VMD Tcl script that builds the backbone (N, CA, C; Angstrom):
set m [mol new atoms 372]
animate dup $m
set s [atomselect $m all]
$s set {name element resname resid chain x y z} {
  {N N MET 1 A -14.893 11.394 19.990}
  {CA C MET 1 A -14.661 10.432 18.947}
  {C C MET 1 A -15.237 9.105 19.402}
  {N N ALA 2 A -15.966 8.448 18.513}
  {CA C ALA 2 A -16.597 7.174 18.832}
  {C C ALA 2 A -15.562 6.056 18.861}
  {N N PRO 3 A -15.808 5.031 19.683}
  {CA C PRO 3 A -14.879 3.904 19.690}
  {C C PRO 3 A -14.908 3.188 18.344}
  {N N VAL 4 A -13.784 2.588 17.997}
  {CA C VAL 4 A -13.695 1.843 16.738}
  {C C VAL 4 A -14.478 0.553 16.905}
  {N N ASP 5 A -15.410 0.294 15.992}
  {CA C ASP 5 A -16.247 -0.899 16.088}
  {C C ASP 5 A -16.110 -1.796 14.863}
  {N N HIS 6 A -14.966 -1.702 14.194}
  {CA C HIS 6 A -14.702 -2.509 13.013}
  {C C HIS 6 A -13.198 -2.767 12.933}
  {N N PRO 7 A -12.793 -3.773 12.159}
  {CA C PRO 7 A -11.348 -3.993 11.993}
  {C C PRO 7 A -10.708 -2.790 11.304}
  {N N VAL 8 A -9.490 -2.423 11.728}
  {CA C VAL 8 A -8.777 -1.308 11.103}
  {C C VAL 8 A -7.530 -1.781 10.360}
  {N N SER 9 A -7.288 -3.083 10.382}
  {CA C SER 9 A -6.185 -3.643 9.607}
  {C C SER 9 A -6.584 -5.044 9.181}
  {N N GLY 10 A -5.923 -5.550 8.167}
  {CA C GLY 10 A -6.220 -6.880 7.657}
  {C C GLY 10 A -5.906 -6.960 6.189}
  {N N SER 11 A -6.179 -8.128 5.613}
  {CA C SER 11 A -5.800 -8.328 4.214}
  {C C SER 11 A -6.633 -7.485 3.256}
  {N N ALA 12 A -7.900 -7.279 3.567}
  {CA C ALA 12 A -8.755 -6.434 2.722}
  {C C ALA 12 A -9.832 -5.819 3.600}
  {N N LEU 13 A -9.973 -4.520 3.520}
  {CA C LEU 13 A -11.007 -3.812 4.269}
  {C C LEU 13 A -11.886 -3.067 3.276}
  {N N VAL 14 A -13.182 -3.174 3.445}
  {CA C VAL 14 A -14.132 -2.510 2.550}
  {C C VAL 14 A -15.075 -1.678 3.414}
  {N N PHE 15 A -15.286 -0.438 3.016}
  {CA C PHE 15 A -16.141 0.472 3.772}
  {C C PHE 15 A -17.167 1.110 2.854}
  {N N SER 16 A -18.319 1.392 3.397}
  {CA C SER 16 A -19.288 2.252 2.736}
  {C C SER 16 A -19.017 3.664 3.238}
  {N N LEU 17 A -18.401 4.496 2.399}
  {CA C LEU 17 A -18.139 5.866 2.843}
  {C C LEU 17 A -19.440 6.604 3.134}
  {N N ALA 18 A -20.490 6.301 2.372}
  {CA C ALA 18 A -21.782 6.938 2.641}
  {C C ALA 18 A -22.268 6.574 4.041}
  {N N GLY 19 A -22.125 5.306 4.415}
  {CA C GLY 19 A -22.528 4.869 5.748}
  {C C GLY 19 A -21.670 5.479 6.840}
  {N N GLU 20 A -20.367 5.520 6.618}
  {CA C GLU 20 A -19.458 6.113 7.607}
  {C C GLU 20 A -19.709 7.613 7.751}
  {N N MET 21 A -20.010 8.281 6.633}
  {CA C MET 21 A -20.316 9.713 6.696}
  {C C MET 21 A -21.604 9.955 7.486}
  {N N GLN 22 A -22.587 9.063 7.332}
  {CA C GLN 22 A -23.824 9.215 8.104}
  {C C GLN 22 A -23.543 9.066 9.594}
  {N N ARG 23 A -22.657 8.149 9.960}
  {CA C ARG 23 A -22.279 8.009 11.372}
  {C C ARG 23 A -21.647 9.303 11.896}
  {N N ILE 24 A -20.793 9.913 11.068}
  {CA C ILE 24 A -20.170 11.188 11.453}
  {C C ILE 24 A -21.249 12.251 11.669}
  {N N ARG 25 A -22.186 12.348 10.728}
  {CA C ARG 25 A -23.274 13.328 10.861}
  {C C ARG 25 A -24.069 13.083 12.147}
  {N N ASP 26 A -24.386 11.804 12.395}
  {CA C ASP 26 A -25.155 11.455 13.591}
  {C C ASP 26 A -24.390 11.808 14.866}
  {N N GLU 27 A -23.087 11.533 14.891}
  {CA C GLU 27 A -22.277 11.854 16.070}
  {C C GLU 27 A -22.239 13.358 16.318}
  {N N LEU 28 A -22.092 14.138 15.243}
  {CA C LEU 28 A -22.085 15.596 15.405}
  {C C LEU 28 A -23.437 16.100 15.892}
  {N N ALA 29 A -24.510 15.547 15.349}
  {CA C ALA 29 A -25.850 15.974 15.755}
  {C C ALA 29 A -26.135 15.571 17.200}
  {N N GLY 30 A -25.657 14.405 17.606}
  {CA C GLY 30 A -25.913 13.911 18.953}
  {C C GLY 30 A -25.062 14.557 20.019}
  {N N SER 31 A -23.986 15.210 19.613}
  {CA C SER 31 A -23.081 15.795 20.606}
  {C C SER 31 A -23.495 17.201 21.021}
  {N N GLY 32 A -24.546 17.736 20.404}
  {CA C GLY 32 A -24.968 19.096 20.731}
  {C C GLY 32 A -23.838 20.069 20.481}
  {N N ALA 33 A -23.673 21.016 21.360}
  {CA C ALA 33 A -22.618 22.021 21.191}
  {C C ALA 33 A -21.337 21.625 21.912}
  {N N ARG 34 A -21.281 20.390 22.447}
  {CA C ARG 34 A -20.121 19.987 23.248}
  {C C ARG 34 A -18.848 19.829 22.431}
  {N N THR 35 A -18.966 19.474 21.173}
  {CA C THR 35 A -17.765 19.239 20.379}
  {C C THR 35 A -17.898 19.858 18.999}
  {N N ALA 36 A -16.804 20.382 18.493}
  {CA C ALA 36 A -16.798 21.012 17.177}
  {C C ALA 36 A -16.458 20.016 16.081}
  {N N ARG 37 A -16.001 18.800 16.493}
  {CA C ARG 37 A -15.582 17.834 15.482}
  {C C ARG 37 A -15.701 16.419 16.025}
  {N N THR 38 A -15.660 15.464 15.116}
  {CA C THR 38 A -15.608 14.053 15.477}
  {C C THR 38 A -14.817 13.329 14.398}
  {N N ALA 39 A -14.349 12.134 14.702}
  {CA C ALA 39 A -13.534 11.391 13.742}
  {C C ALA 39 A -13.731 9.895 13.934}
  {N N ARG 40 A -13.563 9.155 12.843}
  {CA C ARG 40 A -13.627 7.692 12.867}
  {C C ARG 40 A -12.410 7.145 12.130}
  {N N THR 41 A -11.618 6.351 12.826}
  {CA C THR 41 A -10.481 5.701 12.183}
  {C C THR 41 A -11.010 4.570 11.320}
  {N N LEU 42 A -10.654 4.594 10.039}
  {CA C LEU 42 A -11.071 3.531 9.131}
  {C C LEU 42 A -9.964 2.507 8.938}
  {N N VAL 43 A -8.737 2.990 8.764}
  {CA C VAL 43 A -7.603 2.098 8.507}
  {C C VAL 43 A -6.429 2.522 9.372}
  {N N LYS 44 A -5.793 1.534 9.982}
  {CA C LYS 44 A -4.570 1.745 10.754}
  {C C LYS 44 A -3.686 0.538 10.451}
  {N N GLU 45 A -2.943 0.653 9.370}
  {CA C GLU 45 A -2.160 -0.464 8.849}
  {C C GLU 45 A -0.740 0.001 8.581}
  {N N GLY 46 A 0.216 -0.503 9.354}
  {CA C GLY 46 A 1.597 -0.081 9.166}
  {C C GLY 46 A 1.711 1.424 9.291}
  {N N ALA 47 A 2.305 2.051 8.287}
  {CA C ALA 47 A 2.515 3.500 8.310}
  {C C ALA 47 A 1.283 4.296 7.876}
  {N N LEU 48 A 0.243 3.614 7.406}
  {CA C LEU 48 A -0.925 4.295 6.849}
  {C C LEU 48 A -2.047 4.436 7.866}
  {N N ARG 49 A -2.586 5.647 7.950}
  {CA C ARG 49 A -3.770 5.927 8.760}
  {C C ARG 49 A -4.780 6.638 7.873}
  {N N LEU 50 A -6.012 6.126 7.843}
  {CA C LEU 50 A -7.115 6.790 7.149}
  {C C LEU 50 A -8.187 7.100 8.184}
  {N N THR 51 A -8.535 8.367 8.280}
  {CA C THR 51 A -9.497 8.806 9.283}
  {C C THR 51 A -10.533 9.702 8.628}
  {N N LEU 52 A -11.792 9.417 8.894}
  {CA C LEU 52 A -12.882 10.256 8.419}
  {C C LEU 52 A -13.156 11.292 9.505}
  {N N VAL 53 A -13.095 12.567 9.131}
  {CA C VAL 53 A -13.230 13.665 10.096}
  {C C VAL 53 A -14.434 14.522 9.721}
  {N N GLY 54 A -15.261 14.819 10.706}
  {CA C GLY 54 A -16.393 15.717 10.508}
  {C C GLY 54 A -16.238 16.945 11.383}
  {N N ILE 55 A -16.511 18.102 10.813}
  {CA C ILE 55 A -16.447 19.363 11.554}
  {C C ILE 55 A -17.798 20.055 11.421}
  {N N ARG 56 A -18.351 20.444 12.545}
  {CA C ARG 56 A -19.642 21.139 12.506}
  {C C ARG 56 A -19.432 22.582 12.031}
  {N N PRO 57 A -20.478 23.255 11.562}
  {CA C PRO 57 A -20.330 24.646 11.149}
  {C C PRO 57 A -19.694 25.486 12.257}
  {N N GLY 58 A -18.672 26.242 11.884}
  {CA C GLY 58 A -17.948 27.073 12.834}
  {C C GLY 58 A -16.854 26.340 13.589}
  {N N GLY 59 A -16.696 25.049 13.338}
  {CA C GLY 59 A -15.692 24.254 14.043}
  {C C GLY 59 A -14.306 24.420 13.456}
  {N N GLU 60 A -13.315 23.941 14.218}
  {CA C GLU 60 A -11.935 24.058 13.757}
  {C C GLU 60 A -11.063 22.962 14.356}
  {N N LEU 61 A -9.955 22.732 13.699}
  {CA C LEU 61 A -8.839 21.942 14.222}
  {C C LEU 61 A -7.703 22.933 14.368}
  {N N ARG 62 A -7.268 23.153 15.571}
  {CA C ARG 62 A -6.219 24.151 15.809}
  {C C ARG 62 A -4.894 23.716 15.203}
  {N N THR 63 A -3.971 24.643 15.123}
  {CA C THR 63 A -2.678 24.411 14.479}
  {C C THR 63 A -1.977 23.197 15.085}
  {N N HIS 64 A -1.537 22.317 14.197}
  {CA C HIS 64 A -0.844 21.095 14.579}
  {C C HIS 64 A -0.014 20.638 13.384}
  {N N HIS 65 A 0.690 19.519 13.516}
  {CA C HIS 65 A 1.421 18.954 12.385}
  {C C HIS 65 A 1.368 17.438 12.475}
  {N N ALA 66 A 1.669 16.783 11.372}
  {CA C ALA 66 A 1.784 15.323 11.322}
  {C C ALA 66 A 3.237 14.981 11.033}
  {N N ASP 67 A 3.707 13.882 11.590}
  {CA C ASP 67 A 5.097 13.475 11.377}
  {C C ASP 67 A 5.356 12.981 9.956}
  {N N GLY 68 A 4.306 12.595 9.251}
  {CA C GLY 68 A 4.453 12.138 7.869}
  {C C GLY 68 A 3.613 12.983 6.936}
  {N N PRO 69 A 3.729 12.741 5.627}
  {CA C PRO 69 A 2.910 13.478 4.668}
  {C C PRO 69 A 1.430 13.138 4.846}
  {N N ILE 70 A 0.583 14.082 4.466}
  {CA C ILE 70 A -0.861 13.883 4.591}
  {C C ILE 70 A -1.556 14.218 3.278}
  {N N SER 71 A -2.770 13.697 3.152}
  {CA C SER 71 A -3.683 14.178 2.119}
  {C C SER 71 A -5.042 14.384 2.771}
  {N N VAL 72 A -5.761 15.362 2.264}
  {CA C VAL 72 A -7.095 15.701 2.746}
  {C C VAL 72 A -8.013 15.700 1.532}
  {N N HIS 73 A -9.017 14.815 1.546}
  {CA C HIS 73 A -9.988 14.721 0.461}
  {C C HIS 73 A -11.347 15.119 1.031}
  {N N VAL 74 A -11.849 16.268 0.609}
  {CA C VAL 74 A -13.129 16.759 1.120}
  {C C VAL 74 A -14.256 15.989 0.432}
  {N N LEU 75 A -15.109 15.371 1.247}
  {CA C LEU 75 A -16.205 14.555 0.729}
  {C C LEU 75 A -17.544 15.276 0.769}
  {N N GLU 76 A -17.687 16.213 1.715}
  {CA C GLU 76 A -18.964 16.906 1.876}
  {C C GLU 76 A -18.709 18.271 2.502}
  {N N GLY 77 A -19.458 19.259 2.069}
  {CA C GLY 77 A -19.326 20.590 2.651}
  {C C GLY 77 A -18.090 21.304 2.154}
  {N N GLU 78 A -17.518 22.113 3.022}
  {CA C GLU 78 A -16.379 22.947 2.643}
  {C C GLU 78 A -15.519 23.203 3.874}
  {N N ILE 79 A -14.200 23.193 3.673}
  {CA C ILE 79 A -13.276 23.515 4.758}
  {C C ILE 79 A -12.291 24.571 4.283}
  {N N GLU 80 A -11.751 25.295 5.240}
  {CA C GLU 80 A -10.656 26.230 4.974}
  {C C GLU 80 A -9.406 25.625 5.588}
  {N N PHE 81 A -8.408 25.413 4.761}
  {CA C PHE 81 A -7.167 24.766 5.184}
  {C C PHE 81 A -6.067 25.809 5.181}
  {N N HIS 82 A -5.374 25.951 6.304}
  {CA C HIS 82 A -4.318 26.952 6.469}
  {C C HIS 82 A -2.989 26.239 6.674}
  {N N ALA 83 A -1.981 26.600 5.873}
  {CA C ALA 83 A -0.632 26.026 6.030}
  {C C ALA 83 A 0.375 26.932 5.344}
  {N N GLY 84 A 1.530 27.084 5.964}
  {CA C GLY 84 A 2.612 27.840 5.345}
  {C C GLY 84 A 2.246 29.259 4.970}
  {N N GLY 85 A 1.387 29.888 5.747}
  {CA C GLY 85 A 0.990 31.261 5.458}
  {C C GLY 85 A -0.026 31.387 4.338}
  {N N GLU 86 A -0.527 30.270 3.828}
  {CA C GLU 86 A -1.536 30.295 2.764}
  {C C GLU 86 A -2.845 29.722 3.281}
  {N N ARG 87 A -3.920 30.018 2.537}
  {CA C ARG 87 A -5.234 29.494 2.875}
  {C C ARG 87 A -5.902 28.991 1.610}
  {N N TRP 88 A -6.472 27.812 1.693}
  {CA C TRP 88 A -7.213 27.239 0.580}
  {C C TRP 88 A -8.623 26.930 1.041}
  {N N THR 89 A -9.601 27.292 0.226}
  {CA C THR 89 A -10.981 26.888 0.468}
  {C C THR 89 A -11.217 25.638 -0.356}
  {N N LEU 90 A -11.518 24.546 0.331}
  {CA C LEU 90 A -11.662 23.246 -0.320}
  {C C LEU 90 A -13.111 22.789 -0.232}
  {N N ALA 91 A -13.744 22.636 -1.385}
  {CA C ALA 91 A -15.120 22.159 -1.452}
  {C C ALA 91 A -15.117 20.652 -1.682}
  {N N ALA 92 A -16.293 20.047 -1.584}
  {CA C ALA 92 A -16.425 18.612 -1.826}
  {C C ALA 92 A -15.796 18.259 -3.172}
  {N N GLY 93 A -14.988 17.213 -3.169}
  {CA C GLY 93 A -14.284 16.783 -4.372}
  {C C GLY 93 A -12.859 17.293 -4.445}
  {N N SER 94 A -12.484 18.224 -3.572}
  {CA C SER 94 A -11.118 18.769 -3.567}
  {C C SER 94 A -10.174 17.837 -2.821}
  {N N LEU 95 A -8.923 17.824 -3.278}
  {CA C LEU 95 A -7.873 17.029 -2.645}
  {C C LEU 95 A -6.655 17.909 -2.444}
  {N N LEU 96 A -6.094 17.877 -1.239}
  {CA C LEU 96 A -4.899 18.640 -0.911}
  {C C LEU 96 A -3.887 17.674 -0.315}
  {N N SER 97 A -2.617 17.852 -0.666}
  {CA C SER 97 A -1.561 17.069 -0.017}
  {C C SER 97 A -0.558 18.027 0.599}
  {N N LEU 98 A 0.107 17.555 1.634}
  {CA C LEU 98 A 1.024 18.393 2.393}
  {C C LEU 98 A 2.196 17.533 2.852}
  {N N PRO 99 A 3.419 18.049 2.754}
  {CA C PRO 99 A 4.571 17.277 3.229}
  {C C PRO 99 A 4.549 17.102 4.753}
  {N N ALA 100 A 5.424 16.254 5.222}
  {CA C ALA 100 A 5.543 15.986 6.652}
  {C C ALA 100 A 5.925 17.240 7.429}
  {N N ARG 101 A 5.433 17.305 8.658}
  {CA C ARG 101 A 5.825 18.286 9.674}
  {C C ARG 101 A 5.486 19.741 9.332}
  {N N VAL 102 A 4.595 19.965 8.395}
  {CA C VAL 102 A 4.148 21.325 8.086}
  {C C VAL 102 A 2.963 21.652 8.999}
  {N N GLU 103 A 3.096 22.722 9.769}
  {CA C GLU 103 A 1.996 23.119 10.643}
  {C C GLU 103 A 0.806 23.555 9.802}
  {N N HIS 104 A -0.375 23.134 10.246}
  {CA C HIS 104 A -1.591 23.462 9.514}
  {C C HIS 104 A -2.770 23.506 10.478}
  {N N ALA 105 A -3.842 24.135 10.027}
  {CA C ALA 105 A -5.081 24.239 10.795}
  {C C ALA 105 A -6.245 24.134 9.823}
  {N N VAL 106 A -7.399 23.761 10.351}
  {CA C VAL 106 A -8.599 23.607 9.531}
  {C C VAL 106 A -9.744 24.332 10.222}
  {N N GLN 107 A -10.515 25.061 9.432}
  {CA C GLN 107 A -11.742 25.689 9.909}
  {C C GLN 107 A -12.848 25.329 8.933}
  {N N SER 108 A -14.080 25.383 9.402}
  {CA C SER 108 A -15.194 25.088 8.517}
  {C C SER 108 A -16.403 25.941 8.883}
  {N N PRO 109 A -16.522 27.114 8.260}
  {CA C PRO 109 A -17.674 27.967 8.547}
  {C C PRO 109 A -19.010 27.269 8.277}
  {N N GLN 110 A -19.049 26.402 7.238}
  {CA C GLN 110 A -20.295 25.741 6.844}
  {C C GLN 110 A -20.418 24.315 7.363}
  {N N GLY 111 A -19.331 23.744 7.842}
  {CA C GLY 111 A -19.315 22.332 8.216}
  {C C GLY 111 A -18.815 21.497 7.052}
  {N N GLY 112 A -18.212 20.376 7.369}
  {CA C GLY 112 A -17.706 19.518 6.312}
  {C C GLY 112 A -17.227 18.177 6.840}
  {N N ILE 113 A -17.040 17.258 5.904}
  {CA C ILE 113 A -16.497 15.935 6.202}
  {C C ILE 113 A -15.359 15.686 5.233}
  {N N PHE 114 A -14.209 15.213 5.761}
  {CA C PHE 114 A -13.083 14.910 4.881}
  {C C PHE 114 A -12.392 13.629 5.303}
  {N N LEU 115 A -11.741 13.010 4.334}
  {CA C LEU 115 A -10.958 11.803 4.562}
  {C C LEU 115 A -9.503 12.220 4.673}
  {N N LEU 116 A -8.914 11.965 5.827}
  {CA C LEU 116 A -7.527 12.311 6.107}
  {C C LEU 116 A -6.666 11.063 5.981}
  {N N ALA 117 A -5.632 11.135 5.166}
  {CA C ALA 117 A -4.645 10.054 5.051}
  {C C ALA 117 A -3.323 10.568 5.595}
  {N N VAL 118 A -2.710 9.792 6.483}
  {CA C VAL 118 A -1.412 10.138 7.056}
  {C C VAL 118 A -0.488 8.947 6.869}
  {N N ALA 119 A 0.686 9.209 6.315}
  {CA C ALA 119 A 1.730 8.189 6.204}
  {C C ALA 119 A 2.776 8.510 7.264}
  {N N SER 120 A 2.817 7.717 8.315}
  {CA C SER 120 A 3.706 7.997 9.447}
  {C C SER 120 A 5.018 7.243 9.311}
  {N N PRO 121 A 6.129 7.958 9.202}
  {CA C PRO 121 A 7.415 7.281 9.085}
  {C C PRO 121 A 7.747 6.532 10.370}
  {N N GLY 122 A 8.472 5.442 10.206}
  {CA C GLY 122 A 8.913 4.688 11.367}
  {C C GLY 122 A 7.877 3.749 11.940}
  {N N MET 123 A 6.678 3.729 11.379}
  {CA C MET 123 A 5.654 2.801 11.857}
  {C C MET 123 A 5.818 1.488 11.103}
  {N N PRO 124 A 5.650 0.369 11.789}
  {CA C PRO 124 A 5.796 -0.929 11.101}
  {C C PRO 124 A 4.693 -1.175 10.107}
}
mol reanalyze $m
mol bondsrecalc $m
mol representation Tube
mol addrep $m
């Protein structure tokens, strides 16, 4: 994951998602086969976290959970999202939400980029 090189909190933050997605693509291309994924934190404000995540073809995020509810908005490519014994294939333009503490995993046979939002309870 690349270091954060922009403000992640403040009164107003504006991002070019196209530009941030290109950075994700470049990071995946530059990492060779060393990593299956990369991420860029866009917003870290109070309980809200917005992270742009890229997964190379065949990559995965192993089973994990978030302490707060999440949403996943697929911006490019396609991902397979597994939670609660179900599987959803999410193409670009798809949005999925999940309650807090539900174990889930992500795979991407074709590769994809998604915007992850996490609302973490107890964060100021």
